C-alpha positions in Angstrom: 0.0 0.0 0.0 1.5 3.3 -1.1 0.3 6.7 0.1 1.2 10.1 -1.1 1.6 13.1 1.2 2.0 16.7 0.1 5.1 17.8 2.2 4.9 21.6 2.3 1.4 21.5 3.8 2.7 19.8 6.9 2.3 22.5 9.5 0.2 23.2 12.6 -3.2 24.5 11.7 -3.1 23.2 8.1 -5.2 20.4 6.9 -4.0 18.1 4.1 -5.1 15.0 2.4 -3.1 11.7 2.0 -3.9 9.9 -1.2 -3.4 6.3 -2.3 -1.2 5.5 -5.3 -4.2 6.0 -7.6 -4.8 9.6 -6.4 -7.8 8.8 -4.3 -8.1 10.7 -1.0 -7.8 8.2 1.9 -6.9 10.2 5.0 -7.2 13.8 6.1 -4.6 15.1 8.6 -6.4 17.8 10.5 -3.9 20.1 12.3 -5.5 21.9 15.2 -4.2 25.4 15.7 -4.5 27.6 18.7 -4.1 24.8 21.2 -1.6 24.6 24.2 0.0 21.5 22.6 0.5 20.4 19.0 -2.5 18.4 18.0 -3.5 16.5 14.9 -6.4 14.2 13.9 -6.2 11.5 11.3 -9.7 11.2 9.7 -11.2 9.0 7.0 -13.0 10.5 4.0 -16.3 10.7 5.9 -14.7 12.8 8.5 -14.5 10.2 11.3 -11.5 10.5 13.6 -9.4 7.4 13.3 -6.4 8.5 15.3 -5.7 11.4 17.7 -2.1 12.7 17.8 -1.0 15.2 20.4 2.2 16.4 22.1 2.7 15.2 25.6 2.7 18.3 27.8 5.0 17.4 30.6 7.9 15.3 29.3 11.7 15.7 29.6 12.0 15.2 25.8 9.5 16.2 23.1 7.0 13.3 22.9 4.0 12.7 20.8 1.1 10.5 21.9 -1.1 8.5 19.4 -4.6 7.5 20.6 -7.4 5.5 19.0 -10.9 5.8 20.4 -9.6 7.7 23.4 -7.2 4.8 24.3 -3.4 5.1 24.1 -1.9 3.4 21.1 1.7 4.6 21.0 4.2 7.1 22.2 6.9 8.6 19.9 10.1 10.2 21.0 13.7 10.6 19.8 15.8 7.7 20.9 18.0 8.5 23.8 21.8 7.8 23.6 21.7 7.5 19.8 24.6 8.7 17.7 22.1 9.3 15.0 20.1 12.4 15.4 17.4 10.9 13.1 16.5 7.9 15.2 13.1 7.6 16.9 11.5 5.0 19.1 7.8 4.2 19.0 6.5 2.4 22.2 3.2 0.7 21.6 0.6 0.7 24.5 1.0 -3.0 25.1 4.3 -2.1 26.8 6.2 -4.9 25.0 6.3 -3.7 21.4 8.6 -1.1 20.1 9.0 0.2 16.5 12.3 1.7 15.3 12.3 4.7 13.0 15.6 5.8 11.4 17.0 7.5 8.4 17.1 11.0 7.1 13.8 12.3 8.7 14.0 15.9 7.4 14.8 14.6 3.9 11.8 12.3 4.0 14.0 9.2 3.6 13.5 6.8 6.5 12.2 3.4 7.5 9.8 2.1 10.2 10.8 -1.4 11.5 9.7 -3.8 14.1 12.3 -6.2 15.5 14.5 -5.7 12.4 11.6 -6.3 10.0 10.6 -3.5 7.6 7.0 -2.3 8.1 7.1 0.9 6.0 9.4 3.1 3.9 9.0 6.8 3.7 10.6 8.2 0.5 10.7 10.9 -2.1 12.8 8.8 -4.4 10.0 7.3 -6.6 8.1 10.6 -6.9 8.6 13.4 -9.4 6.7 16.1 -7.5 9.1 17.8 -5.2 6.8 18.6 -2.3 5.4 15.1 -2.2 6.7 12.0 -0.4 5.4 8.5 -0.2 4.6 6.2 2.7 5.0 2.7 1.4 3.5 0.1 3.8 5.3 -3.1 2.9 3.6 -5.5 5.3 0.0 -6.4 4.5 -0.9 -7.1 8.1 0.4 -3.7 9.3 -1.9 -0.9 10.4 -1.6 1.8 7.7 -3.3 4.5 9.8 -0.9 3.9 12.7 2.2 4.0 10.4 1.0 7.2 8.8 0.4 8.7 12.3 4.0 7.6 13.3 5.3 9.3 10.2 3.4 12.6 11.0 4.8 12.5 14.6 8.4 11.8 13.6 8.5 14.5 11.0 6.8 17.0 13.3 9.3 16.2 16.2 12.3 16.5 13.8 11.1 19.8 12.4 10.4 21.2 15.9 13.9 20.1 17.1 15.5 21.8 14.1 13.6 25.0 14.8 14.8 24.9 18.4 18.5 24.6 17.4 
């Protein structure tokens, strides 16, 4: 499953569509402006909220929380003690499962893995439109909405960190 994201629209307060590889709108990322914390909603084409994404208010490091139906699903933060600045850890709510995100985050060239197995690749390589990147979900049993939410979080955290430098 390949999804296309218009990169330059990724900003707080902006809404943008994520399309499938045929150009059909699949998800709407609804950025919520004028909030105390950075907040997004991932919605389907009927406007139903599939996933809530928000910044954790009181954390030592910038952290994003992903929720589904009001229940925690995952927490995303930059990996501690990593030589690579572009290395993030996603802790799922079950407490046992962790996803690893690494690569050139700001260049939109990175991978999402579980236990060394590739789940999704985020890339601009196979696209001709400069402001667009793809999220290629390579495992059929993977949750595409979760992987897109992880992508939104990681890119947001990396851009925020770059602004703070």
